[in-house]
C-alpha positions as CSV (number, residue, x, y, z in Angstrom):
1,M,90.9,87.2,113.7
2,F,91.7,89.8,116.3
3,K,95.2,91.0,117.1
4,Y,96.2,93.3,119.9
5,P,99.5,95.2,119.2
6,A,101.4,96.6,122.2
7,P,102.2,100.3,122.3
8,E,105.8,99.5,121.4
9,Q,104.6,97.8,118.2
10,I,102.3,100.6,117.4
11,M,105.0,103.2,117.8
12,A,107.4,101.1,115.6
13,N,104.9,100.8,112.8
14,A,104.9,103.8,110.4
15,K,101.4,103.3,109.2
16,W,100.0,103.6,112.7
17,S,102.4,106.0,114.3
18,Q,103.2,108.4,111.4
19,E,99.8,108.4,109.6
20,W,97.1,107.7,112.2
21,M,98.6,109.0,115.4
22,R,100.0,112.1,113.8
23,A,96.8,112.9,111.9
24,Y,94.6,112.5,115.0
25,G,96.9,113.9,117.7
26,V,97.3,110.7,119.6
27,K,100.5,110.5,121.6
28,R,102.3,107.6,123.2
29,Q,100.9,108.3,126.7
30,H,97.3,107.9,125.3
31,L,97.9,104.3,124.1
32,C,96.5,101.4,126.1
33,S,98.3,98.1,126.6
34,A,97.5,95.1,124.5
35,L,95.9,93.5,127.5
36,E,93.5,96.4,128.1
37,A,92.5,96.3,124.5
38,E,91.8,92.6,124.7
39,M,89.9,92.9,128.0
40,N,87.6,95.6,126.5
41,M,86.9,93.4,123.5
42,E,86.0,90.6,125.9
43,I,83.5,93.0,127.5
44,V,82.0,93.8,124.1
45,R,81.7,90.0,123.4
46,R,80.0,89.3,126.8
47,T,77.7,92.3,126.4
48,I,76.4,91.4,122.9
49,F,76.1,87.6,123.6
50,T,74.9,87.6,127.2
51,R,74.1,90.9,129.0
52,R,72.4,92.8,126.1
53,P,72.0,90.3,123.3
54,T,71.9,91.7,119.8
55,A,71.6,89.3,116.8
56,T,73.1,92.0,114.5
57,G,76.1,92.6,116.8
58,Q,76.7,88.8,117.1
59,A,76.7,88.5,113.3
60,I,79.2,91.3,113.1
61,W,81.4,89.7,115.8
62,N,81.3,86.2,114.3
63,R,82.2,87.4,110.8
64,V,85.2,89.5,111.9
65,K,86.4,87.1,114.6
66,S,86.3,84.1,112.3
67,S,87.9,85.8,109.4
68,N,91.3,84.7,108.1
69,R,92.3,88.4,107.9
70,N,94.1,90.1,110.7
71,Y,92.1,92.8,112.4
72,H,94.2,94.9,114.8
73,I,92.5,96.5,117.8
74,I,94.2,99.6,119.1
75,T,92.7,101.4,122.1
76,Y,93.6,104.6,123.8
77,R,92.3,107.0,126.4
78,S,91.5,110.6,126.4
79,R,91.6,112.8,129.4
80,M,89.3,115.6,130.4
81,G,90.3,118.6,128.3
82,E,91.9,116.4,125.7
83,A,90.3,114.7,122.7
84,P,93.0,112.7,121.0
85,G,91.9,110.8,117.9
86,Y,88.5,109.6,116.9
87,P,87.2,106.1,116.6
88,C,87.7,104.8,113.1
89,F,88.4,101.8,110.9
90,D,91.4,101.8,108.6
91,S,91.3,99.4,105.7
92,D,94.5,97.8,104.3
93,S,96.2,98.7,107.5
94,P,98.9,98.3,108.5
95,T,99.4,96.1,105.4
96,P,97.1,95.3,102.4
97,G,94.3,92.9,103.2
98,E,94.4,93.7,106.9
99,G,92.4,96.2,109.0
100,T,92.8,98.3,112.1
101,I,90.2,99.5,114.5
102,F,91.0,102.5,116.7
103,V,88.7,103.2,119.7
104,D,88.9,105.8,122.5
105,L,87.8,103.9,125.6
106,D,86.8,107.1,127.3
107,L,84.4,108.1,124.6
108,T,80.6,108.2,124.8
109,M,78.3,109.5,122.2
110,K,75.2,111.7,122.5
111,L,72.7,112.4,119.8
112,Q,71.7,115.9,118.7
113,E,68.1,114.9,118.2
114,T,65.5,115.9,120.8
115,D,64.7,112.8,122.7
116,S,60.9,112.8,122.6
117,S,60.6,109.1,121.8
118,G,61.4,107.8,125.3
119,L,64.4,105.9,123.8
120,N,67.9,106.4,125.1
121,S,69.9,108.8,123.0
122,A,73.3,108.1,124.6
123,Y,75.6,105.6,123.0
124,D,78.2,103.9,125.2
125,V,81.6,102.7,124.0
126,I,80.2,99.2,123.3
127,L,78.2,100.6,120.4
128,V,81.3,102.6,119.3
129,F,83.2,99.3,119.1
130,L,80.3,97.7,117.1
131,H,80.1,100.6,114.6
132,E,83.8,100.2,113.8
133,L,83.5,96.4,113.8
134,G,80.7,96.9,111.3
135,H,83.2,98.6,109.0
136,A,85.5,95.7,109.5
137,K,82.7,93.3,108.4
138,Q,82.1,95.5,105.3
139,F,85.8,95.3,104.4
140,D,85.8,91.5,105.0
141,E,82.8,91.0,102.7
142,R,84.2,93.0,99.8
143,P,87.7,94.4,100.5
144,G,88.4,95.8,97.0
145,E,85.2,97.8,96.9
146,F,85.5,99.0,100.4
147,S,89.0,100.5,99.9
148,A,88.1,101.9,96.5
149,I,85.1,103.7,97.9
150,A,87.0,104.9,101.0
151,L,89.5,106.5,98.6
152,G,86.7,108.1,96.6
153,G,87.2,106.1,93.4
154,A,84.3,103.7,93.0
155,D,81.4,105.7,94.1
156,A,81.3,107.8,90.8
157,D,79.5,104.9,89.1
158,K,77.4,103.1,91.6
159,R,76.5,100.4,89.0
160,Q,80.0,99.0,89.4
161,I,79.3,98.0,92.9
162,T,75.5,97.3,93.1
163,A,75.7,93.7,92.1
164,S,78.0,92.5,94.8
165,W,76.5,94.8,97.4
166,Q,73.1,93.2,96.5
167,K,74.7,89.8,97.1
168,S,75.8,90.7,100.6
169,L,72.5,92.4,101.4
170,L,70.6,89.2,100.5
171,Q,72.4,87.6,103.4
172,V,70.6,90.0,105.9
173,G,67.9,87.5,106.2
174,G,64.4,87.5,107.6
175,K,61.7,85.2,109.0
176,T,60.9,83.9,105.5
177,R,62.7,83.8,102.2
178,T,60.2,86.3,100.8
179,E,60.7,88.7,103.7
180,A,64.5,88.5,103.4
181,A,64.3,89.2,99.6
182,K,61.9,92.1,100.3
183,R,64.2,93.6,102.9
184,A,67.2,93.2,100.6
185,K,65.4,95.0,97.8
186,Q,64.5,97.8,100.2
187,L,68.1,98.2,101.4
188,V,69.5,98.2,97.8
189,E,67.0,101.0,97.0
190,E,68.0,103.0,100.1
191,L,71.7,102.6,99.3
192,F,71.7,103.6,95.7
193,N,68.7,105.9,95.2
194,G,70.2,109.3,95.5
195,K,66.7,110.8,96.1
196,S,66.0,108.7,99.2
197,Y,65.8,110.2,102.7
198,I,68.7,108.0,104.0
199,H,70.9,108.9,101.1
200,A,70.7,112.5,101.9
201,R,71.3,112.0,105.7
202,F,74.2,109.5,105.1
203,P,75.9,110.7,101.9
204,D,78.9,108.5,102.3
205,P,78.1,105.0,100.9
206,I,80.2,103.2,103.4
207,E,78.6,104.9,106.4
208,R,75.1,104.5,104.8
209,D,75.6,100.8,104.4
210,N,77.0,100.5,107.9
211,Y,74.0,102.4,109.3
212,L,71.4,100.4,107.4
213,R,72.8,96.9,108.1
214,H,74.6,97.3,111.4
215,E,74.3,100.4,113.6
216,G,70.5,101.0,112.9
217,P,69.4,97.5,113.6
218,I,71.5,97.3,116.8
219,C,69.9,100.5,118.1
220,D,66.5,98.9,117.4
221,E,67.4,95.8,119.3
222,W,68.7,97.7,122.2
223,K,65.9,100.2,122.1
224,L,68.2,103.1,121.5
225,M,67.2,106.2,119.5
226,R,68.6,106.1,116.0
227,R,70.5,109.1,114.8
228,G,68.8,111.0,112.1
229,A,72.0,111.8,110.1
230,Y,75.6,110.7,110.2
231,I,76.7,114.1,111.7
232,N,74.0,114.0,114.4
233,A,76.2,112.6,117.1
234,Y,78.9,114.2,119.2
235,G,81.5,112.8,121.6
236,H,82.1,113.2,125.3
237,Y,85.7,112.5,126.2
238,G,87.3,111.6,129.5
239,A,84.3,109.5,130.7
240,A,84.6,106.0,132.1
241,G,85.9,103.4,129.8
242,A,84.1,100.2,128.8
243,G,85.7,98.3,131.7
244,Q,84.3,100.7,134.2
245,A,81.0,101.6,132.7
246,D,80.1,98.0,132.0
247,P,81.6,95.9,134.8
248,A,80.2,92.6,133.6
249,S,83.6,91.2,133.1
């Protein structure tokens, strides 16, 4: 379920104010109200279910929204000349078993790839939200593994995590059971084969999984250009927020 802490609550929580805000240079004046965070999440919901439907985005939303875990949504705004923070998902935050999503409402992303495909290579803040919600879904599916990998502990021996990752990958689905099983096998190979193209371009296993199951398919559904590597995207700060750029609310 989603929770929307007010700036006063954020400042009073050491996990948020002392760790995240201090590390990313976010100050009190950058924080948005709980209402603004909730309104922008409603824009995300309306976009993925109505204006620009995405089956992958809907699956992410439904999983995280219906979870018994608390997922805190903290939004903030950058100003031209400033770049406070960076969107991220923090597992076991602010307490074990919970998660926090941080999103700069003024951020848009642009890919470094040459756009020769005719596809749009700019990502709006809606996709930024979905990327971080994808991490929340990963955490919800297997919280122990997610946190261990995020801390660098579990990836040394990938055999420890393959079995349960396979189970979650089998839920990706397809038009037929055979197609779903084939796609799941392909994803497992891409995730754990260190010689694969995607493994080299997305070396972090969490980001690799999020790209393969969430961000990449959403780009396909929205006819957006996929980024060729995790680092091949850079942010533009100080642009219009979701509520201005996507006035469907």
